[in-house]
KENU-719137 format. One record per residue: x, y, z of N, C-alpha, C in turn. Coordinates in steps of 0.05 Angstrom, whole numbers, padded with zeros to 5 digits, always signed. Example, Ala and Ser with C-alpha at 12.3 -4.5 7.8 and 13.67 -1.06 7.14 Angstrom:
2
+00264-00114+00156+00246-00090+00156+00264-00066+00156/+00257-00045+00142+00273-00021+00143+00258+00001+00157/
//
This chain:
433
+00017-00024+00000+00000+00000+00000+00017+00025+00000/+00038+00025+00016+00056+00048+00018+00070+00053-00008/+00080+00031-00021+00094+00035-00046+00075+00044-00068/+00050+00033-00068+00031+00041-00089+00023+00070-00087/+00026+00081-00063+00017+00109-00059+00036+00128-00073/+00060+00120-00079+00080+00138-00091+00083+00133-00121/+00061+00122-00134+00062+00119-00163+00066+00146-00177/+00058+00167-00163+00061+00194-00175+00090+00200-00181/+00108+00189-00165+00137+00194-00169+00148+00180-00194/+00132+00163-00206+00141+00151-00231+00139+00170-00255/+00124+00192-00251+00122+00212-00272+00148+00228-00272/+00160+00229-00296+00187+00242-00298+00185+00272-00290/+00165+00286-00301+00162+00314-00295+00160+00320-00265/+00142+00305-00252+00138+00311-00224+00162+00302-00207/+00175+00280-00214+00198+00272-00199+00221+00292-00201/+00225+00303-00225+00246+00323-00229+00239+00348-00213/+00214+00357-00216+00205+00381-00202+00207+00378-00171/+00198+00355-00161+00198+00351-00132+00227+00350-00121/+00244+00336-00136+00272+00334-00126+00286+00361-00126/+00282+00376-00148+00295+00402-00150+00285+00422-00129/+00259+00422-00125+00248+00440-00105+00255+00432-00076/+00256+00405-00072+00264+00396-00045+00292+00404-00038/+00311+00403-00057+00338+00412-00052+00339+00442-00047/+00323+00457-00062+00321+00486-00058+00310+00493-00030/+00290+00478-00021+00279+00483+00006+00300+00477+00027/+00315+00455+00023+00336+00448+00042+00356+00471+00045/+00364+00482+00023+00383+00505+00024+00371+00529+00038/+00345+00534+00033+00332+00557+00046+00331+00554+00076/+00325+00529+00086+00324+00524+00115+00352+00528+00127/+00372+00518+00113+00399+00521+00124+00407+00551+00125/+00400+00566+00105+00406+00595+00106+00391+00608+00128/+00366+00601+00133+00350+00613+00155+00364+00610+00181/+00374+00586+00186+00389+00580+00212+00414+00597+00213/+00429+00597+00191+00455+00611+00190+00451+00641+00193/+00430+00651+00180+00425+00680+00181+00417+00688+00209/+00401+00672+00223+00394+00678+00250+00418+00678+00268/+00436+00658+00265+00460+00657+00281+00478+00681+00275/+00480+00689+00250+00497+00712+00243+00486+00738+00256/+00460+00742+00254+00448+00766+00266+00452+00766+00296/+00448+00742+00309+00452+00741+00338+00481+00746+00346/+00500+00735+00330+00528+00739+00337+00537+00768+00334/+00523+00783+00317+00531+00811+00313+00517+00829+00333/+00491+00824+00338+00475+00842+00354+00469+00833+00382/+00467+00807+00387+00458+00796+00413+00431+00807+00421/+00414+00812+00400+00388+00825+00405+00366+00807+00394/+00347+00798+00412+00324+00783+00402+00307+00800+00383/+00306+00826+00387+00290+00844+00370+00301+00844+00342/+00327+00843+00339+00339+00843+00313+00334+00816+00299/+00333+00794+00314+00326+00768+00303+00298+00769+00291/+00280+00781+00307+00252+00783+00297+00250+00801+00272/+00266+00822+00273+00266+00841+00250+00276+00827+00225/+00296+00811+00227+00307+00797+00204+00286+00778+00192/+00270+00765+00209+00249+00748+00199+00227+00764+00186/+00221+00787+00197+00200+00805+00186+00208+00815+00159/+00234+00821+00155+00243+00832+00130+00240+00812+00107/+00240+00786+00113+00235+00766+00093+00206+00764+00086/+00189+00766+00106+00160+00761+00102+00144+00786+00094/+00154+00809+00102+00139+00833+00096+00135+00838+00066/+00155+00834+00049+00150+00838+00020+00128+00819+00010/+00126+00795+00022+00105+00776+00014+00077+00788+00019/+00075+00802+00042+00050+00816+00049+00043+00837+00027/+00062+00851+00017+00057+00872-00002+00054+00863-00031/+00068+00841-00038+00072+00835-00067+00061+00807-00075/+00049+00792-00056+00040+00765-00064+00016+00767-00084/-00001+00787-00081-00023+00790-00100-00013+00797-00128/+00005+00816-00131+00017+00820-00158+00032+00795-00167/+00045+00780-00149+00058+00756-00156+00039+00735-00168/+00015+00734-00157-00005+00716-00168-00015+00724-00195/-00017+00751-00200-00025+00761-00226-00003+00753-00247/+00022+00756-00239+00044+00750-00256+00044+00720-00263/+00037+00703-00244+00037+00674-00248+00016+00667-00269/-00006+00681-00270-00027+00676-00290-00021+00690-00317/-00006+00711-00316-00002+00727-00340+00022+00717-00357/+00042+00705-00344+00066+00696-00358+00069+00666-00356/+00088+00656-00371+00094+00627-00370+00104+00620-00342/+00091+00601-00329+00098+00596-00301+00125+00584-00298/+00133+00566-00315+00160+00554-00312+00182+00575-00316/+00178+00593-00336+00198+00613-00341+00200+00633-00317/+00177+00641-00307+00176+00659-00284+00189+00647-00260/+00183+00621-00255+00195+00608-00232+00225+00605-00235/+00234+00599-00259+00263+00597-00264+00277+00624-00260/+00264+00646-00268+00275+00672-00264+00278+00679-00234/+00256+00673-00219+00257+00679-00190+00278+00662-00176/+00280+00637-00184+00300+00620-00171+00328+00629-00179/+00332+00637-00204+00358+00648-00211+00365+00673-00196/+00345+00691-00193+00349+00715-00177+00354+00709-00148/+00343+00688-00138+00346+00681-00109+00374+00672-00103/+00390+00666-00123+00418+00659-00118+00435+00683-00109/+00426+00707-00117+00443+00731-00112+00445+00739-00083/+00422+00741-00067+00425+00749-00039+00443+00730-00023/+00439+00703-00024+00457+00686-00008+00486+00688-00017/+00491+00692-00043+00519+00695-00052+00532+00720-00040/+00518+00742-00041+00529+00767-00028+00533+00763+00002/+00513+00751+00015+00515+00747+00043+00537+00728+00051/+00541+00707+00035+00564+00689+00040+00590+00703+00037/+00593+00720+00017+00618+00734+00013+00623+00753+00036/+00603+00768+00045+00606+00786+00067+00613+00771+00093/+00600+00748+00097+00606+00733+00121+00634+00721+00120/+00643+00712+00097+00669+00701+00094+00691+00721+00099/+00686+00746+00091+00705+00767+00095+00702+00782+00121/+00683+00773+00137+00678+00786+00163+00667+00814+00161/+00653+00820+00140+00643+00847+00135+00613+00849+00136/+00600+00828+00145+00571+00828+00147+00562+00847+00168/+00542+00864+00162+00531+00883+00180+00500+00879+00182/+00488+00889+00203+00459+00885+00206+00444+00898+00183/+00450+00923+00175+00435+00935+00152+00438+00918+00127/+00462+00908+00121+00466+00892+00097+00449+00866+00098/+00448+00853+00122+00432+00829+00125+00403+00835+00120/+00393+00857+00132+00365+00864+00129+00358+00871+00100/+00375+00885+00086+00370+00891+00059+00369+00866+00041/+00388+00848+00045+00388+00824+00029+00364+00806+00036/+00356+00806+00061+00333+00791+00069+00308+00802+00055/+00305+00828+00054+00282+00840+00040+00282+00834+00010/+00306+00834-00002+00308+00826-00030+00298+00798-00035/+00306+00780-00017+00296+00752-00018+00266+00751-00015/+00255+00768+00003+00226+00768+00007+00211+00777-00018/+00222+00796-00033+00209+00805-00058+00208+00782-00078/+00230+00767-00080+00231+00744-00099+00212+00722-00090/+00210+00718-00063+00191+00698-00053+00162+00705-00059/+00156+00730-00059+00128+00739-00065+00119+00730-00093/+00138+00728-00112+00131+00720-00139+00135+00690-00142/+00154+00679-00127+00160+00650-00131+00139+00632-00119/+00129+00639-00095+00111+00620-00080+00085+00615-00095/+00070+00636-00103+00045+00630-00118+00050+00616-00145/+00072+00623-00158+00078+00611-00184+00084+00582-00181/+00099+00574-00160+00105+00546-00155+00080+00530-00150/+00062+00541-00133+00037+00528-00127+00020+00524-00152/+00019+00545-00169+00003+00543-00193+00015+00524-00213/+00041+00522-00215+00054+00504-00234+00049+00475-00227/+00047+00470-00201+00043+00442-00192+00018+00430-00205/-00003+00445-00208-00028+00435-00220-00025+00429-00249/-00005+00439-00262+00000+00433-00291+00017+00409-00295/+00029+00399-00273+00047+00376-00275+00034+00349-00270/+00011+00349-00256-00002+00324-00248-00031+00324-00256/-00043+00301-00261-00071+00299-00266-00087+00309-00242/-00112+00319-00248-00128+00330-00226-00133+00310-00204/-00137+00284-00211-00143+00264-00191-00118+00257-00174/-00095+00266-00182-00070+00262-00166-00061+00287-00152/-00076+00309-00154-00067+00334-00144-00064+00333-00113/-00083+00320-00100-00081+00318-00071-00056+00303-00062/-00049+00282-00076-00025+00267-00069+00000+00284-00075/-00001+00299-00097+00022+00316-00103+00027+00337-00081/+00005+00349-00071+00008+00368-00049+00019+00354-00024/+00010+00329-00019+00020+00314+00004+00049+00307+00002/+00058+00299-00022+00086+00292-00026+00103+00317-00023/+00093+00340-00032+00108+00365-00028+00110+00371+00002/+00089+00365+00017+00090+00369+00046+00111+00351+00059/+00114+00326+00049+00135+00309+00059+00162+00321+00055/+00167+00331+00031+00194+00343+00025+00198+00367+00042/+00178+00384+00044+00182+00409+00060+00187+00403+00089/+00172+00385+00101+00175+00379+00129+00201+00363+00135/+00209+00347+00115+00235+00334+00119+00258+00354+00120/+00257+00374+00102+00278+00395+00103+00277+00411+00129/+00252+00416+00139+00250+00430+00165+00262+00414+00188/+00261+00387+00186+00270+00370+00207+00300+00367+00206/+00311+00362+00182+00339+00356+00179+00357+00380+00172/+00344+00401+00160+00360+00424+00152+00373+00438+00175/+00359+00444+00197+00373+00457+00219+00396+00441+00231/+00393+00415+00232+00415+00398+00243+00439+00400+00224/+00435+00399+00198+00457+00401+00179+00470+00429+00181/+00454+00449+00183+00465+00476+00185+00481+00479+00211/+00471+00468+00233+00486+00470+00258+00513+00457+00256/+00514+00433+00244+00540+00420+00241+00559+00436+00224/+00549+00447+00202+00566+00463+00184+00576+00488+00198/+00558+00502+00212+00566+00526+00226+00587+00520+00248/+00584+00498+00262+00603+00491+00283+00630+00484+00271/+00631+00473+00247+00656+00464+00235+00669+00486+00218/+00653+00501+00203+00665+00519+00183+00655+00547+00184/+00635+00553+00202+00624+00580+00203+00598+00582+00186/+00587+00606+00184+00561+00610+00171+00563+00612+00141/+00586+00621+00131+00588+00627+00102+00581+00603+00084/+00591+00578+00090+00584+00556+00073+00554+00551+00070/+00539+00557+00091+00510+00553+00089+00497+00571+00068/+00507+00596+00066+00497+00615+00046+00505+00606+00018/+00530+00596+00015+00538+00587-00012+00523+00561-00020/+00517+00544-00001+00502+00520-00007+00473+00527-00015/+00462+00547-00003+00435+00556-00010+00435+00567-00039/+00455+00582-00046+00457+00592-00073+00459+00569-00093/+00475+00549-00086+00477+00526-00104+00451+00510-00106/+00436+00510-00084+00410+00495-00084+00390+00509-00103/+00391+00535-00105+00374+00549-00124+00382+00543-00153/+00408+00539-00157+00417+00531-00183+00406+00504-00191/+00405+00485-00172+00394+00459-00177+00364+00461-00183/+00350+00478-00167+00322+00481-00172+00316+00493-00199/+00332+00512-00208+00329+00524-00234+00334+00504-00256/+00355+00488-00253+00362+00467-00273+00339+00447-00275/+00327+00440-00253+00305+00420-00254+00281+00431-00269/+00276+00457-00268+00254+00469-00283+00260+00469-00313/+00284+00473-00320+00291+00472-00348+00289+00444-00360/+00290+00424-00344+00288+00396-00353+00259+00386-00356/+00240+00402-00346+00212+00394-00348+00203+00394-00377/+00186+00375-00384+00173+00374-00411+00143+00378-00407/+00135+00403-00411+00107+00410-00407+00092+00411-00434/+00067+00402-00433+00051+00403-00457+00042+00431-00462/+00042+00439-00487+00032+00465-00494+00002+00467-00491/-00007+00488-00478-00036+00491-00473-00046+00515-00488/-00070+00512-00500-00082+00534-00514-00089+00556-00494/-00083+00580-00501-00089+00602-00483-00119+00606-00479/-00127+00609-00454-00156+00613-00448-00164+00641-00455/-00146+00660-00455-00152+00687-00461-00133+00697-00483/-00141+00695-00509-00123+00704-00530-00115+00734-00528/-00133+00750-00515-00128+00779-00513-00116+00786-00486/-00105+00767-00472-00095+00773-00445-00074+00795-00446/-00057+00794-00466-00035+00814-00467-00046+00842-00469/-00072+00845-00478-00083+00872-00480-00098+00880-00454/-00100+00862-00435-00114+00867-00410-00095+00879-00389/-00103+00899-00375-00086+00911-00355-00083+00893-00331/-00059+00891-00319-00055+00874-00295-00075+00881-00273/-00082+00907-00270-00101+00914-00249-00128+00900-00254/-00136+00898-00279-00161+00885-00285-00160+00855-00278/-00137+00843-00284-00133+00815-00277-00134+00811-00247/-00121+00829-00232-00122+00828-00203-00150+00830-00193/-00166+00849-00204-00193+00853-00196-00210+00828-00202/-00204+00815-00224-00219+00790-00231-00213+00768-00211/-00188+00765-00203-00181+00745-00184-00193+00750-00156/-00192+00775-00147-00204+00782-00121-00234+00778-00122/-00246+00785-00145-00275+00781-00148-00283+00752-00146/-00266+00734-00157-00272+00705-00154-00270+00697-00125/-00249+00705-00111-00245+00698-00083-00268+00708-00066/-00275+00733-00070-00296+00746-00053-00324+00736-00060/-00328+00727-00085-00354+00720-00094-00362+00691-00089/-00343+00674-00082-00348+00645-00077-00346+00640-00048/-00369+00632-00036-00369+00629-00007-00350+00608+00003/-00348+00585-00011-00330+00564-00002-00301+00572-00003/-00293+00586-00024-00266+00595-00027-00260+00617-00006/-00279+00634-00002-00275+00656+00017-00272+00645+00045/-00289+00626+00053-00288+00615+00080-00262+00599+00084/-00254+00585+00063-00229+00570+00064-00205+00588+00069/-00204+00610+00054-00181+00629+00058-00183+00643+00085/-00207+00648+00095-00210+00660+00121-00200+00641+00143/-00205+00615+00139-00194+00596+00159-00164+00595+00159/-00152+00597+00135-00123+00598+00134-00112+00624+00147/-00127+00646+00143-00119+00671+00156-00120+00669+00186/-00141+00657+00197-00143+00654+00226-00120+00638+00237/-00114+00616+00225-00092+00599+00234-00065+00613+00232/-00062+00628+00210-00037+00642+00205-00032+00665+00226/-00053+00679+00233-00050+00702+00251-00050+00694+00280/-00067+00676+00288-00072+00670+00316-00057+00645+00326/-00048+00627+00309-00037+00602+00318-00008+00597+00310/-00002+00600+00284+00025+00593+00275+00047+00610+00288/+00042+00636+00295+00064+00651+00307+00073+00642+00335/+00064+00619+00344+00073+00610+00371+00102+00600+00370/+00113+00594+00347+00140+00581+00345+00161+00599+00358/+00162+00626+00354+00183+00641+00367+00181+00641+00398/+00159+00632+00409+00156+00631+00438+00167+00606+00451/+00175+00586+00434+00185+00561+00445+00209+00564+00464/+00228+00582+00459+00249+00586+00479+00239+00594+00506/+00218+00610+00507+00206+00619+00532+00194+00595+00547/+00180+00578+00533+00169+00554+00545+00190+00535+00555/+00212+00533+00540+00235+00516+00549+00246+00526+00576/+00246+00552+00579+00256+00564+00604+00235+00559+00626/+00209+00560+00620+00189+00555+00640+00189+00527+00650/+00196+00508+00632+00198+00480+00639+00225+00473+00651/+00243+00493+00652+00270+00489+00662+00284+00466+00647/+00280+00466+00621+00292+00444+00605+00316+00453+00589/+00321+00479+00588+00344+00489+00575+00345+00485+00545/+00369+00489+00532+00371+00485+00503+00363+00457+00494/+00370+00437+00511+00362+00410+00502+00332+00407+00501/+00318+00418+00521+00289+00417+00520+00277+00431+00496/+00289+00454+00489+00281+00468+00465+00284+00451+00440/+00307+00437+00439+00311+00419+00417+00290+00396+00416/+00283+00385+00439+00262+00365+00440+00235+00376+00430/+00229+00400+00439+00204+00413+00430+00203+00416+00399/+00224+00426+00388+00225+00430+00359+00225+00403+00345/+00238+00383+00356+00238+00356+00344+00210+00344+00344/+00196+00347+00366+00169+00336+00368+00150+00350+00348/+00153+00376+00346+00136+00391+00327+00142+00382+00298/+00168+00380+00292+00176+00371+00265+00169+00342+00259/+00172+00325+00279+00167+00297+00275+00137+00292+00270/+00120+00306+00285+00091+00304+00280+00084+00313+00253/+00096+00335+00244+00090+00346+00217+00099+00326+00195/+00123+00314+00199+00133+00296+00179+00117+00270+00177/+00109+00259+00200+00093+00235+00201+00066+00240+00188/+00054+00263+00194+00028+00269+00181+00031+00272+00151/+00052+00285+00142+00056+00288+00113+00060+00261+00100/+00075+00243+00113+00079+00216+00102+00052+00201+00100/+00036+00204+00121+00010+00191+00121-00008+00202+00098/-00007+00228+00094-00023+00240+00073-00014+00229+00045/+00012+00228+00041+00023+00219+00016+00017+00189+00012/+00015+00174+00033+00010+00145+00031-00018+00138+00025/-00037+00153+00037-00065+00145+00036-00083+00165+00020/-00072+00185+00008-00088+00205-00005-00103+00193-00029/-00092+00172-00041-00105+00160-00064-00128+00142-00057/-00131+00135-00031-00152+00116-00023-00179+00131-00020/-00201+00120-00031-00227+00132-00027-00237+00128+00002/-00249+00149+00013-00262+00146+00039-00283+00167+00042/-00301+00165+00061-00322+00184+00063-00313+00212+00067/-00329+00232+00059-00323+00260+00064-00320+00266+00093/-00302+00282+00100-00298+00290+00128-00292+00320+00128/-00297+00332+00151-00294+00361+00153-00265+00368+00158/-00250+00377+00137-00222+00383+00140-00216+00406+00159/-00236+00424+00162-00231+00447+00180-00227+00437+00209/-00236+00413+00215-00232+00402+00242-00202+00399+00249/-00186+00396+00228-00157+00394+00234-00146+00420+00243/-00156+00442+00232-00148+00468+00242-00156+00473+00271/-00180+00464+00278-00189+00466+00305-00172+00449+00323/-00165+00424+00314-00148+00407+00330-00120+00419+00334/-00110+00433+00314-00084+00446+00317-00085+00468+00339/-00106+00484+00338-00109+00505+00358-00114+00494+00386/-00130+00472+00388-00134+00459+00414-00109+00447+00425/-00092+00435+00408-00067+00424+00417-00049+00447+00428/-00049+00470+00415-00033+00492+00426-00045+00502+00452/-00071+00502+00454-00084+00510+00479-00076+00491+00502/-00075+00465+00497-00066+00446+00517-00036+00451+00524/-00020+00456+00503+00008+00461+00508+00012+00486+00525/-00003+00506+00520+00001+00531+00535-00007+00528+00565/-00025+00510+00571-00034+00507+00599-00021+00483+00613/-00005+00468+00598+00007+00444+00610+00030+00451+00629/+00030+00436+00651+00053+00439+00670+00070+00413+00670/+00062+00394+00653+00077+00369+00651+00092+00369+00625/+00118+00366+00627+00135+00368+00603+00129+00347+00582/+00127+00321+00589+00120+00301+00569+00093+00306+00556/+00074+00316+00571+00048+00322+00559+00051+00345+00539/+00067+00365+00546+00072+00387+00528+00085+00378+00502/+00104+00359+00504+00116+00349+00480+00096+00334+00462/+00078+00319+00475+00058+00305+00460+00039+00324+00446/+00031+00346+00460+00014+00366+00448+00027+00379+00424/+00053+00384+00425+00067+00396+00403+00067+00377+00379/+00071+00351+00384+00071+00331+00362+00043+00331+00348/+00022+00331+00364-00005+00332+00353-00009+00358+00337/+00000+00380+00348-00003+00406+00335+00011+00406+00308/+00036+00395+00307+00050+00394+00281+00036+00377+00261/+00025+00354+00269+00011+00336+00251-00015+00350+00241/-00030+00361+00259-00056+00374+00251-00052+00397+00232/-00031+00413+00237-00025+00436+00219-00019+00427+00191/-00003+00406+00188+00004+00397+00161-00021+00386+00147/-00038+00371+00160-00062+00360+00147-00080+00383+00139/-00083+00403+00157-00101+00425+00152-00091+00441+00127/-00066+00448+00126-00055+00464+00104-00055+00448+00078/-00049+00422+00080-00049+00405+00055-00077+00404+00043/-00098+00401+00060-00125+00400+00050-00134+00427+00040/-00125+00448+00054-00132+00475+00044-00120+00480+00017/-00095+00473+00013-00081+00477-00012-00095+00461-00034/-00101+00435-00028-00113+00418-00048-00141+00429-00056/-00156+00437-00036-00183+00446-00041-00183+00472-00058/-00165+00490-00053-00162+00514-00069-00154+00508-00097/-00135+00489-00100-00126+00482-00127-00148+00471-00144/-00165+00455-00131-00187+00442-00146-00211+00461-00150/-00214+00480-00132-00237+00498-00134-00234+00520-00154/-00210+00527-00162-00206+00550-00180-00201+00541-00208/-00211+00555-00228-00204+00549-00256-00175+00555-00262/-00164+00542-00282-00136+00545-00289-00128+00574-00293/-00145+00589-00306-00138+00616-00313-00135+00634-00289/-00146+00626-00266-00145+00643-00242-00127+00630-00220/-00114+00608-00227-00100+00593-00206-00078+00609-00193/-00062+00623-00209-00040+00639-00197-00050+00661-00178/-00072+00674-00186-00083+00695-00169-00095+00685-00143/-00108+00662-00145-00119+00650-00121-00097+00641-00102/-00076+00629-00113-00054+00620-00097-00038+00644-00086/-00040+00667-00100-00028+00691-00090-00042+00700-00064/-00069+00698-00064-00084+00705-00040-00077+00685-00017/-00075+00660-00025-00068+00639-00005-00040+00645+00007/-00021+00653-00010+00006+00660+00000+00004+00684+00018/-00012+00704+00010-00015+00728+00027-00025+00721+00054/-00046+00705+00056-00058+00699+00082-00041+00680+00098/-00027+00661+00086-00011+00642+00101+00016+00653+00109/+00030+00666+00091+00058+00675+00097+00060+00705+00099/+00045+00720+00083+00047+00749+00084+00037+00761+00110/+00018+00747+00123+00008+00758+00148+00025+00750+00172/+00047+00737+00167+00065+00728+00189+00075+00752+00206/+00082+00775+00194+00090+00798+00211+00068+00807+00229/+00043+00807+00219+00020+00815+00236+00016+00796+00259/+00017+00770+00253+00014+00750+00274+00036+00751+00295/+00061+00754+00285+00083+00756+00304+00081+00780+00322/+00074+00803+00310+00071+00828+00326+00049+00825+00346/+00026+00813+00338+00004+00809+00357+00012+00790+00379/+00024+00768+00373+00032+00748+00393+00054+00760+00412/+00073+00775+00400+00093+00787+00417+00083+00808+00435/+00064+00825+00425+00053+00846+00441+00037+00835+00465/+00020+00814+00460+00005+00802+00481+00023+00789+00501/+00044+00775+00491+00063+00761+00509+00077+00781+00527/+00084+00805+00516+00098+00825+00532+00081+00835+00555/+00054+00835+00552+00036+00845+00572+00027+00823+00591/+00020+00800+00580+00007+00779+00596+00025+00755+00601/+00047+00753+00587+00064+00729+00590+00059+00710+00567/+00079+00692+00561+00077+00674+00538+00054+00655+00541/+00050+00643+00565+00029+00623+00568+00001+00636+00564/-00004+00658+00576-00030+00671+00572-00034+00681+00544/-00013+00690+00531-00015+00699+00503-00023+00676+00485/-00010+00653+00488-00016+00630+00471-00044+00619+00477/-00052+00620+00503-00079+00611+00510-00100+00628+00497/-00096+00654+00498-00115+00673+00486-00117+00670+00456/-00095+00670+00442-00095+00669+00413-00105+00642+00403/-00098+00620+00416-00107+00594+00407-00137+00592+00411/-00147+00603+00434-00176+00602+00439-00191+00619+00418/-00180+00642+00410-00192+00658+00389-00193+00643+00363/-00171+00628+00358-00170+00612+00333-00191+00591+00333/-00195+00576+00355-00215+00556+00358-00243+00568+00353/-00248+00591+00366-00274+00603+00364-00280+00612+00335/-00260+00624+00322-00264+00634+00295-00268+00611+00275/-00252+00590+00277-00256+00567+00259-00282+00553+00264/-00290+00551+00289-00316+00538+00295-00339+00554+00284/-00337+00580+00285-00358+00597+00274-00360+00594+00244/-00338+00594+00230-00338+00590+00202-00349+00562+00194/-00341+00542+00210-00351+00515+00205-00381+00514+00209/-00391+00527+00229-00420+00527+00234-00435+00540+00211/-00425+00563+00202-00438+00576+00179-00438+00559+00154/-00416+00544+00150-00414+00527+00126-00435+00505+00127/-00439+00493+00151-00458+00471+00153-00487+00480+00150/-00492+00506+00156-00519+00516+00153-00525+00523+00124/-00505+00524+00106-00509+00531+00079-00523+00508+00064/-00542+00515+00047-00556+00494+00032-00538+00479+00014/-00541+00452+00011-00524+00437-00007-00529+00442-00036/-00509+00438-00053-00512+00440-00082-00512+00412-00094/-00519+00410-00119-00523+00384-00131-00498+00373-00144/-00485+00389-00161-00461+00380-00175-00437+00389-00158/-00419+00371-00152-00400+00376-00131-00371+00371-00139/-00353+00384-00125-00325+00377-00125-00314+00384-00098/-00289+00378-00093-00278+00378-00066-00275+00406-00054/-00282+00409-00029-00275+00433-00014-00266+00424+00014/-00253+00442+00027-00243+00437+00054-00266+00434+00074/-00288+00449+00069-00308+00451+00090-00329+00429+00089/-00343+00428+00067-00365+00409+00066-00362+00387+00046/-00340+00388+00030-00337+00368+00009-00353+00375-00016/-00366+00398-00017-00382+00404-00041-00376+00432-00050/-00377+00435-00076-00374+00461-00089-00387+00460-00116/-00403+00480-00123-00417+00479-00148-00398+00478-00171/-00407+00466-00193-00390+00462-00216-00379+00488-00227/-00396+00509-00229-00386+00534-00240-00367+00547-00221/-00367+00540-00194-00347+00551-00176-00321+00536-00179/-00322+00511-00187-00298+00495-00189-00283+00500-00214/-00294+00515-00233-00280+00520-00257-00282+00497-00276/-00259+00490-00289-00259+00470-00310-00256+00442-00299/-00276+00433-00286-00276+00405-00276-00293+00388-00294/-00290+00362-00292-00304+00344-00309-00333+00342-00301/-00349+00328-00316-00377+00325-00310-00380+00307-00286/-00401+00314-00270-00407+00298-00246-00390+00306-00223/-00392+00290-00202-00378+00296-00176-00350+00286-00177/-00333+00302-00164-00306+00293-00158-00304+00286-00129/-00302+00261-00122-00304+00252-00095-00277+00256-00081/-00278+00258-00055-00254+00261-00039-00236+00237-00043/-00210+00242-00043-00191+00221-00043-00172+00222-00019/-00178+00239+00000-00162+00241+00024-00180+00237+00048/
//
């Protein structure tokens, strides 16, 4: 059963794409660790560490919607290759500065913001290109396999970066990240994509603002898509920003750096195991279930973690939280991919990127501000409770909505009208996860 679940990897295009992007993700994780260590070694300031993270994510907040328009307006593979090629430049400069001992905080912040600008165009384009590489009935499994690669890099990348930094310093991590983007760009050039007839022959004569308005109109006009994106926004703002507070909880448990490592390992292990399970069983038919419940489970696990006084129980809650988050986001991604027509896919994924990653500075500022006033435990309790309440309210509204007859997959109720789903085949598309 496990082997049969990875038949998707027999496809040359997807295998090349997945391998190249996985290596690129690994390099990015290693750079993130090295950049944090470099900022800390220069400033010894937690505020500067937070600022460095914000400088990467803030451009995504501003530019992910134009990035989605670009993904729909231009050739996705070419645009992704350009952004990956451009992403080689910031780590190269940073590696040279670190190697020469000339790295400064302003230089690091500037290069981080440059990387953020490139990410704003790369992330929605990559998500949109994925749907062109696999059949629609394998899209859920493709999203799950991507989750496996991403969470594997999150688990092993920091360990690899730590060993390299201890042995050779931070500069090699930056150079390796630049090389990983080169591998990702090469993998894109090796893809053999079928030529598709343009859905809009006059697209070149349409203003980008009009295309952006069309994409936002689709998102705002479809209840299922709108509620799905609102659920992602709630999780992104009120729940995901708990990660920077883990050192505080390690101190509260008197577990020290080793305890912090165990917390991160439990969170990453839960995420990886859930991603493996998704990739293994996504092709199996089973009854419809409410995927939004996984978002509620994630917030409830964080609520338990925030109130726990028992260290092993707290580790278990983190493992559950990591698993629930991966399942929730994988289903959200898959449902959005299936719900939108091909011509709007980039713009819809741009909104998804905005809500999931672009709102990270807002969530971090909110979590940090509450923690400064009430303490880390109370802050996480409050925000996770708000997340549970918001998701439950959205879920209740979805269940009260009248059912439609012709259906395809959604995160909430498993149904979406055919004209909302775009270019889907006749009849119902049943859940495969």
